N, C-alpha and C positions, 0 to 999 in steps of 0.2 A: 562708751561708759559715761553715765551722768556724774556730775560732781558729787552728788549725794552718795551714789554707789562707791565712788572712789574714796570718799571720806570713811565710809564703813570698812572698805577693804584695807585702808591705811591703819585704822584702829585695830582691826583683827590681826594684821601682820605685826604691828608695833607690839601687841601683846605677846606674840611668840618671840620676837626679838628680845623684849624686856625679860621674859622668863629665862631665855638662854643667857643673857648678860648677868642677870641676878644670880643664877647658879654659878657662873664663872667668877663672880666678884664678891659673893657673900663672905665676910670675914670669918665666920664660923670657927672662931678660936685660933685662926691663923696668926702667926707672929711674923713681923710686927703688926699688930692689929690696926694701929692708927693709919698706916698707909693704905691698907685694904679698905678701911672706912672712908678715907678721902677719895679713893678710886671709885668706890660704890656711890658716894655722895654726888660726884660730878656726872657719872655715867647714867645714873638713874634719876637725873634731875629734870626730866620732862621733855626730852628731845623728840622731834617728830619722826625720827628714824627714816628720813627720806632716802639716805644713801643705801642702807641695807634693803629698803623697799625696791630701789632701782635694781640692785643685784638680783633679788628674787624674781622680779618681773622680766628682766632680760633672760635669766635662766629659763623661766617658764615659757617665754615666747619662743625660745630656740630649742625646746625639748629637754631641758635639764631638770634635775630634781631639786626640791627644796632642801633635802637632806644635806646636800653639798652647799647650796646657796646660802643657807642660814648661817653656818659658821663663817663662811667667807664674808657675808654681810656684817656679822657681829664683830669680826676682826677689824673691818673698816670703821665701824662705829667707835671702837676703842681708840683707833688712831685719830679719828675726828675729835673725840672728847679730850684726848691728850693735847691736841692742838689748841682747843679752847681754854683749857686750864693754863697753859703756858701763855697764850695770847692775853689773858686777863692779868698777868703778873705786873707788878709795878715797873719792872724793867721793859715791859712791852707796852700794852695799851692802858695798863693801870686802871682796870675797871673793878668796882666793888660789888656789882650785882650782875647776875646772868639769869635770865628766865625768872626774874622776880625774886631770886634767892641770893644770899651772899655768895660770892665766888669762893673757889676752893681755898685760896690763900687767906681769905678773910676768916674762914672757918678753922683751918688747920695750920696756918702759918705758911710763910713763903717756902721754907725748905721742904716741908711735907708736900706742898703743892707741886714743886718741881719733881719730887720723887714719885708722887702719884701719877704725874704725866709720864715719867720715865717707865713706871710700872705698867701702865696701860699700853704703851708703845711696845714694850718687850713681850707682854702677854699676848698681844695681837698676833705676833708671828708664831707663838706657841699654839694658838687656836687654829691658825692656818695649817700648821704641821700636823695637827691631830684630826683634821677634817676627813670624813670618809670618802676621799677622792683618790684618783690615781696619782702615782708619783709625778707624772708629767703635769697634771693639773695643779698639784701643790707647788711644784717648782715655778710654774708660770704665774700662779697667783702671788707667790712670795715675791717674785721679781717685779711684778706689776705694782704691788702695794709699796714695795721698797722704793721704787722709782717715783711713784706719785707722792709719797710722803717726804722724800729726801730733797737734796739740794737742787735737783733738776725739776722739782715740783713744788710742793707746799713750803718747805723750808726756804727754797730759793725765792719764792714769792714773798715770804715774810721778811727776808733780808732786804729785798728791794723796797718793801713797804716801809721798813724802818729807815732806810736811807732817804726815802722820799718825804719824811716828816719835816714840817716847817719849811717846805720848799715846793714850788709848783713844778711838776714833772710833765713831760709830753703825754699826749693821749696814748701814743704807742707804748710808752713805759707803763702807763696805768693799766693797759690791757695785758702787758706781760706780768704785772703784779697779780692781777686777778686770775690770769690763766694758771699761775702757780698756786695762789692761795685758795681759790675756789674751784676752778675747772678741773684741776688735776685729780682731786678726790672724786668729783663727779665722774670723770672718765674711768677712774679706778672702780667705782661702783658698777658702771655699765660693763666694763671689761671683766670684772670678777664674775658677773652673771654669765657673760659669754663663755668664760673659761669653765664655769660650773656645768655648762651645756656641751663642753668639748669643742667649742668654736674658738679658734686661735687667730684666725686671719680671714681675709676675703670680704665680700660685700657686706655681710651682716656685721662683721667687726667694724668696718669703716663707718657704716651707718650708725652704730652704737657710739663710736667716738665723736662723730659729728653732732649727734643728738645731745650727748653729755656736755660737750663744749658749749653749744649754743644755749642750752638750759642753764649751764653754770654762769655764763656771761649775763643772761637775762636775770638770773637770781641775784647777781651782784649789783646790777643796775637798780633793781627793786630795793635791795638792801640800802643803797645810797639814798634812795628816795625816802625810805622809812626812817633813816637816821635823822632826816630833817623834818619829815611830816608825820612820822609814826608815833608810837608810844613805847614805853620801856618794855613792853611785852615782846618786842622783837628779839630779845635775848641779851641785849646789852643796852645801857642807858642811851636814850636819844641824845644826839649832839656829841657823841663820843668822838666821831671822826673830826668834827670841827675843832674840838678842844685839843686834839692831838695834832692839829695842823696838817691834816691829810688832804691830798688831792683826791677828788671823787669825780664821778661822771658829771655831777652838777657843776664842776669847775669849767666844763667845756660846753655844756648845753643847758637849756631851760628844763624845768620839770616836765613839761609837755613833750619836749623833744626826747628826753630820757625815757619816758613811758612809751613813746613810739618806737624807739630803738629796741627796748626790751620786747615789745610786741613783734617786731620784725624777726628778732632772734628766736623767739618762741615758735613762730611759723616755720622758720628754717629747720628747727629741731624736729618738728612734726613731719615736715616734708621729707626729711632725711630717712625716716623709717619706711616710707612707701607703704606697701601692703603688709609689712611684717607685723604691725601693731593691729592685729585683727579685731581685738575687742575694744580698741581705742583707749586702753588704760594709760599708756605712756603719753598719748596726746592730752588726755584729761589732766594728767599730773603736771605736764608742762604749763597748761593753761591755769591750773590752780596755783602754781608757784608764781606765775605772772601776776595774778590777782590778789595775792596774799596781802594781809594788812598787819601781820606780825610774824 
């Protein structure tokens, strides 16, 4: 698949995800209206929908239906958005802008931002429960997303990240931070796609986990590069990591070495899929993420 075809495919699928999310989050007179507005504001704020796209593509690759993959992916996007709302709070990274817009707490206040994140997290599991899937698929999807988002995954990575502020940690610890903060949700995206196709273990599952982990690590390395050399369009203000005293990959290597590391991880991700990625879509996605400038 060419990068241009991939971009078109991403836009088409993002439109379907956006419609699903908009229907689920529209305040539509619901009380308390303000928290629904805050949830909608952050969720519909221009995300690329990479994670639900991964869910859909892994499901399709393994013979699953989009009817199941779409709510699974939407639930994951709600969890991802909740994490961004909380990450931007003054007690965390204290960012005023995301994707060129004021962050949730700047628009609705800190308390409502916390509650909007909580609302998205709890709604996500309701969306999983209502998906048109088998009971086993729903249980497995719920367990996977709970683990990825919880203390053994994203939250655990965030705690380690906070502990690492204003101090230099080892490269091993940095990898543990990003495995939790970034790779855990990437693995959830791929795993939810597998589950939507009825694949719970085996070679295909293992390949999906390797792909997601390597793409996640490459994504984070590029993020660290963009924090120094990019623009505010990356989603948070440039220089945010430096201001917060965070250790990044550039603490341990030059920019050229970091780009090379990200490239190696991208190739490992592509190789892990072997012949499963028949149309080359997932390979093209990994390469696109490697070359992103925002």
